[in-house]
C-alpha positions as CSV (number, residue, x, y, z in Angstrom):
1,W,15.6,-18.9,12.4
2,Y,15.3,-16.2,15.1
3,G,17.2,-13.1,14.1
4,R,18.5,-14.6,10.9
5,T,15.8,-13.6,8.4
6,Y,14.2,-10.4,7.3
7,N,10.5,-10.5,6.4
8,I,7.9,-8.1,5.2
9,A,4.1,-8.3,4.7
10,L,2.2,-6.1,2.3
11,E,-1.5,-5.5,2.8
12,P,-3.0,-3.8,-0.3
13,F,-5.9,-1.4,0.3
14,S,-8.1,0.7,-1.8
15,S,-8.7,3.7,0.4
16,V,-6.5,6.5,1.7
17,Q,-8.2,6.3,5.1
18,P,-6.0,5.0,8.0
19,N,-8.3,2.1,8.9
20,I,-11.4,0.2,7.8
21,A,-13.7,2.1,10.1
22,S,-12.7,5.5,8.7
23,A,-12.9,4.1,5.1
24,M,-16.4,2.9,5.8
25,Q,-17.5,6.2,7.3
26,A,-16.0,8.1,4.3
27,G,-17.7,5.7,1.9
28,S,-14.4,4.7,0.3
29,A,-14.3,1.0,1.5
30,H,-15.2,-1.6,-1.1
31,V,-17.8,-4.2,-0.1
32,L,-17.6,-7.3,-2.2
33,E,-20.6,-9.7,-2.5
34,P,-20.0,-13.5,-2.5
35,G,-18.3,-14.5,-5.8
36,Q,-17.5,-10.8,-6.7
37,G,-13.9,-9.8,-7.4
38,I,-11.9,-6.7,-7.8
39,Q,-8.7,-6.1,-9.9
40,A,-5.9,-3.9,-8.9
41,Q,-2.4,-3.1,-10.0
42,M,0.4,-2.9,-7.4
43,T,4.0,-2.0,-7.6
44,A,6.6,-2.7,-4.8
45,A,10.0,-1.2,-4.7
46,A,13.0,-1.6,-2.3
47,F,15.2,1.5,-1.8
48,A,17.6,3.0,0.7
49,G,18.9,6.4,1.5
50,I,15.7,8.4,1.1
51,R,14.3,10.0,4.1
52,G,10.8,10.4,2.8
53,V,8.9,9.1,-0.2
54,S,6.3,11.2,-2.1
55,R,5.2,8.4,-4.3
56,I,6.3,5.3,-6.2
57,S,5.3,5.2,-9.9
58,L,3.8,2.1,-11.5
59,N,7.2,1.3,-13.1
60,G,8.9,1.4,-9.7
61,D,10.5,4.9,-9.8
62,V,10.8,6.3,-6.3
63,V,10.0,10.0,-6.0
64,A,11.6,11.6,-2.9
65,R,9.5,13.9,-0.8
66,T,10.6,17.5,-0.8
67,E,10.2,19.5,2.4
């Protein structure tokens, strides 16, 4: 399989901080108790030819970054 497949992993997060330590310090990290859950909505989009992305809407529209 080496070199014959393309793979990607997505790790959803609920904070705009760059890592868990920063999120905890900022108070934006969620701490779940045993048996507790959280619901979220996530959209993924594949695209090509855009140098920067400003955002991706919930229906998958890619908005290019303007510099």
